[in-house]
ZAMARGU-4260 file (C-alpha; in steps of 0.2 Angstrom, whole numbers, plus 5000, padded with zeros to 4 digits):
<rodrens>
0) 5040/4874/4981 | 5055/4875/4969 | 5070/4885/4974 | 5069/4897/4959 | 5052/4903/4966
5) 5060/4907/4983 | 5074/4916/4974 | 5062/4927/4964 | 5052/4931/4979 | 5067/4935/4989
10) 5072/4948/4976 | 5055/4955/4976 | 5055/4957/4995 | 5073/4964/4997 | 5071/4976/4982
15) 5055/4984/4987 | 5061/4985/5005 | 5077/4994/5001 | 5071/5004/4986 | 5061/5017/4996
20) 5046/5005/4997 | 5045/5003/4978 | 5035/5019/4977 | 5045/5028/4964 | 5041/5025/4946
25) 5056/5015/4943 | 5053/5005/4959 | 5035/5002/4954 | 5040/4996/4937 | 5053/4983/4943
30) 5040/4978/4957 | 5026/4975/4945 | 5037/4966/4932 | 5044/4954/4946 | 5026/4950/4952
35) 5019/4947/4935 | 5033/4937/4929 | 5031/4925/4944 | 5012/4925/4940 | 5014/4922/4921
40) 5025/4907/4925 | 5012/4899/4936 | 4998/4903/4924 | 5007/4895/4909 | 5014/4880/4918
45) 4998/4874/4927 | 4982/4869/4920 | 4972/4865/4936 | 4972/4877/4950 | 4968/4874/4969
50) 4958/4885/4980 | 4950/4885/4997 | 4933/4894/5002 | 4943/4909/5009 | 4955/4911/4994
55) 4940/4910/4982 | 4931/4924/4991 | 4947/4935/4991 | 4950/4932/4972 | 4932/4936/4968
60) 4934/4953/4978 | 4950/4957/4970 | 4943/4952/4953 | 4927/4963/4956 | 4938/4978/4961
65) 4950/4976/4945 | 4935/4974/4933 | 4926/4989/4941 | 4942/5000/4940 | 4945/4995/4921
70) 4927/5000/4917 | 4931/5017/4926 | 4946/5019/4915 | 4936/5017/4899 | 4925/5032/4905
75) 4935/5047/4910 | 4925/5060/4918 | 4927/5079/4920 | 4926/5086/4938 | 4913/5098/4932
80) 4902/5085/4923 | 4887/5078/4932 | 4889/5061/4940 | 4882/5047/4930 | 4877/5029/4935
85) 4891/5022/4924 | 4908/5019/4933 | 4920/5033/4929 | 4936/5041/4934 | 4941/5059/4937
90) 4959/5055/4932 | 4964/5040/4921 | 4983/5042/4926 | 4981/5041/4944 | 4969/5026/4942
95) 4982/5017/4931 | 4995/5019/4945 | 4984/5012/4958 | 4977/4998/4947 | 4994/4992/4940
100) 4999/4989/4958 | 4983/4981/4963 | 4983/4970/4948 | 5001/4964/4951 | 4997/4960/4969
105) 4981/4951/4965 | 4990/4940/4952 | 5004/4937/4964 | 4992/4932/4978 | 4984/4920/4965
110) 5002/4913/4961 | 5007/4911/4979 | 4991/4901/4984 | 4996/4888/4971 | 5014/4885/4977
115) 5012/4888/4996 | 5002/4873/5004 | 5011/4867/5019 | 5017/4875/5035 | 5036/4872/5030
120) 5033/4883/5014 | 5024/4896/5025 | 5039/4897/5037 | 5052/4899/5023 | 5042/4913/5015
125) 5040/4921/5032 | 5058/4920/5035 | 5062/4929/5019 | 5049/4943/5023 | 5057/4943/5041
130) 5074/4946/5034 | 5068/4960/5023 | 5060/4968/5038 | 5075/4966/5049 | 5086/4975/5037
135) 5074/4989/5036 | 5073/4990/5055 | 5092/4989/5057 | 5095/5003/5045 | 5081/5013/5053
140) 5088/5011/5071 | 5105/5016/5066 | 5101/5030/5053 | 5085/5039/5058 | 5087/5055/5049
145) 5086/5050/5031 | 5105/5046/5029 | 5101/5031/5018 | 5089/5041/5007 | 5101/5055/5006
150) 5115/5044/5000 | 5105/5038/4985 | 5093/5052/4981 | 5104/5067/4986 | 5089/5075/4996
155) 5087/5076/5015 | 5071/5069/5023 | 5062/5076/5038 | 5052/5061/5042 | 5060/5045/5037
160) 5064/5028/5043 | 5078/5017/5036 | 5075/5016/5017 | 5057/5023/5019 | 5054/5041/5015
165) 5040/5041/5028 | 5043/5035/5046 | 5024/5029/5046 | 5027/5018/5031 | 5043/5011/5038
170) 5034/5008/5054 | 5020/4999/5045 | 5033/4988/5036 | 5043/4983/5051 | 5027/4981/5062
175) 5020/4968/5049 | 5037/4960/5048 | 5036/4958/5067 | 5020/4948/5067 | 5027/4937/5052
180) 5042/4933/5062 | 5032/4927/5076 | 5026/4912/5065 | 5044/4906/5065 | 5046/4903/5084
185) 5031/4908/5095 | 5020/4892/5092 | 5035/4881/5097 | 5039/4892/5112 | 5022/4891/5119
190) 5016/4873/5115 | 5032/4863/5114 | 5038/4863/5132 | 5053/4851/5128 | 5059/4861/5114
195) 5055/4878/5120 | 5072/4887/5116 | 5082/4877/5104 | 5096/4887/5095 | 5085/4890/5079
200) 5071/4898/5090 | 5084/4909/5099 | 5089/4916/5082 | 5071/4919/5077 | 5067/4927/5094
205) 5082/4939/5091 | 5075/4944/5074 | 5058/4947/5082 | 5066/4958/5096 | 5075/4968/5083
210) 5058/4971/5074 | 5049/4976/5090 | 5063/4989/5094 | 5062/4995/5076 | 5044/4999/5077
215) 5047/5009/5093 | 5062/5018/5085 | 5052/5023/5070 | 5043/5036/5081 | 5026/5032/5073
220) 5011/5033/5085 | 5000/5023/5072 | 5014/5010/5071 | 5015/5007/5090 | 4996/5007/5092
225) 4995/4994/5078 | 5009/4984/5086 | 4999/4982/5102 | 4982/4980/5094 | 4990/4965/5084
230) 4997/4958/5100 | 4980/4960/5109 | 4972/4951/5094 | 4984/4936/5096 | 4981/4935/5115
235) 4962/4937/5113 | 4960/4924/5100 | 4973/4912/5109 | 4963/4913/5125 | 4946/4911/5115
240) 4952/4895/5106 | 4965/4887/5117 | 4958/4889/5134 | 4945/4876/5137 | 4937/4881/5154
245) 4923/4893/5152 | 4926/4904/5167 | 4944/4904/5165 | 4942/4910/5147 | 4930/4924/5153
250) 4942/4930/5166 | 4957/4930/5155 | 4948/4939/5141 | 4942/4953/5153 | 4960/4955/5160
255) 4967/4956/5142 | 4954/4969/5137 | 4959/4980/5152 | 4978/4978/5151 | 4978/4982/5132
260) 4966/4996/5134 | 4977/5003/5147 | 4992/5001/5136 | 4984/5010/5122 | 4978/5024/5134
265) 4996/5026/5139 | 5002/5027/5121 | 4990/5041/5118 | 4994/5050/5134 | 5013/5049/5130
270) 5012/5051/5111 | 5024/5066/5112 | 5038/5054/5118 | 5033/5040/5105 | 5029/5050/5090
275) 5039/5066/5094 | 5022/5076/5093 | 5006/5078/5102 | 4989/5072/5097 | 4979/5086/5089
280) 4994/5094/5080 | 4995/5099/5062 | 4997/5081/5056 | 4981/5075/5065 | 4971/5091/5060
285) 4976/5089/5042 | 4970/5071/5041 | 4953/5077/5048 | 4952/5091/5035 | 4955/5078/5022
290) 4942/5066/5028 | 4929/5080/5029 | 4933/5084/5011 | 4932/5066/5006 | 4914/5065/5013
295) 4910/5081/5004 | 4916/5073/4988 | 4905/5058/4991 | 4890/5070/4992 | 4894/5075/4974
300) 4899/5058/4968 | 4888/5046/4979 | 4884/5031/4967 | 4901/5027/4958 | 4913/5037/4967
305) 4927/5047/4959 | 4937/5033/4952 | 4950/5021/4959 | 4965/5031/4967 | 4959/5047/4958
310) 4952/5057/4973 | 4967/5069/4972 | 4962/5075/4955 | 4948/5085/4963 | 4953/5087/4982
315) 4959/5104/4980 | 4942/5111/4976 | 4935/5104/4992 | 4949/5108/5004 | 4946/5124/5014
320) 4965/5127/5017 | 4980/5122/5007 | 4989/5106/5012 | 5006/5104/5004 | 5012/5086/5003
325) 4996/5079/5009 | 4982/5078/4996 | 4991/5065/4985 | 4984/5051/4996 | 4969/5052/5008
330) 4979/5045/5023 | 4965/5033/5026 | 4965/5019/5013 | 4948/5011/5018 | 4939/5028/5016
335) 4948/5031/5000 | 4942/5014/4994 | 4924/5020/4998 | 4927/5037/4989 | 4934/5028/4974
340) 4919/5017/4971 | 4905/5026/4980 | 4891/5020/4991 | 4884/5007/4979 | 4899/4998/4974
345) 4908/5002/4991 | 4894/4993/5000 | 4897/4977/4989 | 4915/4978/4994 | 4912/4979/5012
350) 4900/4964/5011 | 4914/4954/5003 | 4927/4960/5017 | 4914/4954/5030 | 4913/4937/5022
355) 4932/4936/5022 | 4932/4940/5040 | 4918/4927/5044 | 4927/4913/5034 | 4944/4917/5042
360) 4936/4915/5060 | 4928/4899/5054 | 4945/4892/5050 | 4950/4891/5069 | 4937/4877/5072
365) 4944/4859/5070 | 4963/4865/5069 | 4976/4858/5081 | 4982/4871/5094 | 4998/4875/5085
370) 4989/4879/5069 | 4976/4889/5079 | 4990/4899/5086 | 4999/4902/5069 | 4982/4908/5062
375) 4980/4920/5077 | 4997/4927/5074 | 4992/4930/5055 | 4976/4938/5061 | 4986/4949/5073
380) 4996/4955/5058 | 4981/4958/5048 | 4972/4968/5062 | 4988/4979/5065 | 4990/4983/5046
385) 4972/4986/5044 | 4972/4999/5058 | 4987/5008/5050 | 4976/5009/5034 | 4964/5019/5044
390) 4976/5033/5047 | 4989/5031/5032 | 4991/5024/5015 | 5001/5007/5017 | 4991/5000/5002
395) 4998/5013/4990 | 5016/5007/4995 | 5021/4991/4986 | 5033/4985/5000 | 5019/4987/5013
400) 5005/4980/5003 | 5016/4965/4998 | 5017/4960/5017 | 4998/4962/5019 | 4995/4951/5003
405) 5007/4938/5010 | 4997/4937/5026 | 4982/4934/5016 | 4991/4920/5006 | 4995/4912/5023
410) 4977/4911/5028 | 4973/4903/5011 | 4985/4889/5013 | 4979/4871/5014 | 4988/4870/5030
415) 4973/4879/5038 | 4959/4872/5027 | 4960/4854/5021 | 4944/4856/5010 | 4954/4861/4994
420) 4946/4861/4977 | 4952/4861/4960 | 4947/4871/4945 | 4953/4873/4927 | 4958/4890/4920
425) 4955/4890/4902 | 4967/4897/4889 | 4956/4912/4884 | 4955/4918/4903 | 4974/4916/4904
430) 4977/4926/4888 | 4965/4940/4894 | 4975/4941/4911 | 4991/4942/4902 | 4985/4955/4890
435) 4978/4966/4904 | 4995/4964/4913 | 5005/4969/4898 | 4994/4984/4895 | 4996/4990/4913
440) 5015/4987/4911 | 5015/4998/4896 | 5007/5012/4906 | 5020/5009/4920 | 5034/5010/4907
445) 5027/5027/4900 | 5025/5033/4918 | 5044/5028/4921 | 5049/5037/4905 | 5041/5053/4909
450) 5048/5053/4927 | 5066/5049/4920 | 5064/5065/4908 | 5061/5075/4924 | 5075/5067/4933
455) 5088/5071/4920 | 5081/5088/4914 | 5090/5098/4927 | 5106/5095/4918 | 5099/5104/4902
460) 5100/5122/4898 | 5084/5132/4902 | 5077/5133/4884 | 5080/5115/4880 | 5073/5110/4897
465) 5057/5119/4893 | 5056/5111/4876 | 5059/5093/4882 | 5047/5094/4897 | 5033/5102/4887
470) 5036/5088/4874 | 5038/5073/4886 | 5023/5078/4896 | 5012/5071/4882 | 5019/5053/4885
475) 5011/5052/4902 | 5001/5068/4907 | 4998/5064/4925 | 4993/5079/4935 | 5009/5077/4945
480) 5020/5079/4930 | 5009/5093/4923 | 5012/5103/4939 | 5030/5100/4938 | 5031/5106/4920
485) 5022/5122/4924 | 5033/5125/4939 | 5049/5122/4930 | 5043/5133/4915 | 5038/5147/4926
490) 5055/5147/4936 | 5064/5147/4919 | 5053/5162/4913 | 5060/5172/4928 | 5078/5168/4924
495) 5089/5183/4920 | 5100/5173/4909 | 5087/5174/4895 | 5081/5189/4885 | 5065/5197/4888
500) 5058/5190/4872 | 5063/5172/4877 | 5055/5174/4894 | 5039/5180/4887 | 5038/5165/4875
505) 5041/5153/4889 | 5027/5162/4899 | 5015/5161/4885 | 5019/5142/4883 | 5016/5140/4901
510) 5000/5149/4900 | 4994/5139/4886 | 4998/5123/4895 | 4989/5127/4910 | 4974/5133/4900
515) 4974/5116/4891 | 4975/5105/4907 | 4963/5116/4917 | 4950/5109/4905 | 4954/5092/4911
520) 4956/5096/4929 | 4946/5112/4933 | 4947/5120/4949 | 4964/5113/4953 | 4972/5127/4963
525) 4990/5124/4957 | 4986/5124/4939 | 4974/5139/4941 | 4988/5148/4950 | 5000/5146/4935
530) 4986/5151/4923 | 4983/5167/4932 | 5002/5172/4935 | 5007/5169/4917 | 4994/5179/4909
</rodrens>
């Protein structure tokens, strides 16, 4: 692997880790450009591409989701329309945001599988990811009240960890980094008795210790449970494949289940100390309300779902109470995936995921003990991350999703599967992939331009602000920006600095805007509210 590949990858990791997870429009744009630049270079440079059985299945699944999402984008649906058997989306703009991230990560996965083959390359990539996670962990341990975010954004955060606006997301990133850091030293520590603690391994052990402490300091119950679920997975698989005696294996497995079951029980019992809140509080009840609303939506859109990442375009109509700040994401990425594509296509995706798990388990057979332990560590990270996706939205955050995809890349390396095959990727396929990525980057740019207009509109006079925002919303009319325009216009219409006639004109403009967008997003409670109060 060439040095410039490592440099580009290091920039990607450090940027996304320190730029609030890469979640803001400018961060997403830079993240996608970096991912796609690396992928384009590999696509244009190479003619023959290597793949294993596992990487082939993963790429087919990613390709299936991308193609299905593109079909949904071509068929925008209204919430009030009857469901059809053709794929559709309730919100093209939400779908574009989610699809651009997925497509960039999919091409990055493909590119990294072509340049990571040996254990040495895995360890260098793992070290880069570990350093990024350690930086986040150290910032979070020292400044837990959003000081880092306040310094750059000028806003205070109630639930943050290091550079992450949410302590749950920060915990997910550090937790995944912890398992990646174990690849650097744990196999040597356990299996190399003569070189158990050389100087290099002591440094790596220190990095892992910082990350372990960082997960605890994030005060995220889900992150702590995920940490111990991942450790349980490593120990369980290690006993399963490294222990040879049958009865010894059974005894150790039973003991492991009881010990980690007790640890998880203690975490739940003392959740108020770990997560600074009890189980069953507003946070948990809100999630249950969202999940119930999601299944109600599935009853209305059972066959093809509501569109990739588009559930929040209609969630207001299904929620029985108002949940400020929650409905943008479902806080369960696996359920949101099912809601996005419905039972028909969701079942196909679940079958593919099952095939990936099956092939991943098959890799253990025939491997030497050290590689078996490395693969068990990777599986521990995947299990921990997958658990957090049951209660939060790590796949929507570029920095967290990057670590998950890198774990998948490690499993696909020739180091674990010597049965590597080659295939030729023809020029028309390359052109199609590049054109799709350029189209999604253009949408990202429009998203960024609209966000920038809002970011700098505060410095303008009230009248000019109304004119500019009402104009710029047409660049990228996402529901998020629509609601911001309506709110900004409504607040301006109440300003005592304006004459009565000017206030009425702004109210009328706000009313017409809300009427226009209610036709696209009917039953949206916030847009409906502005429609009523500006009559």
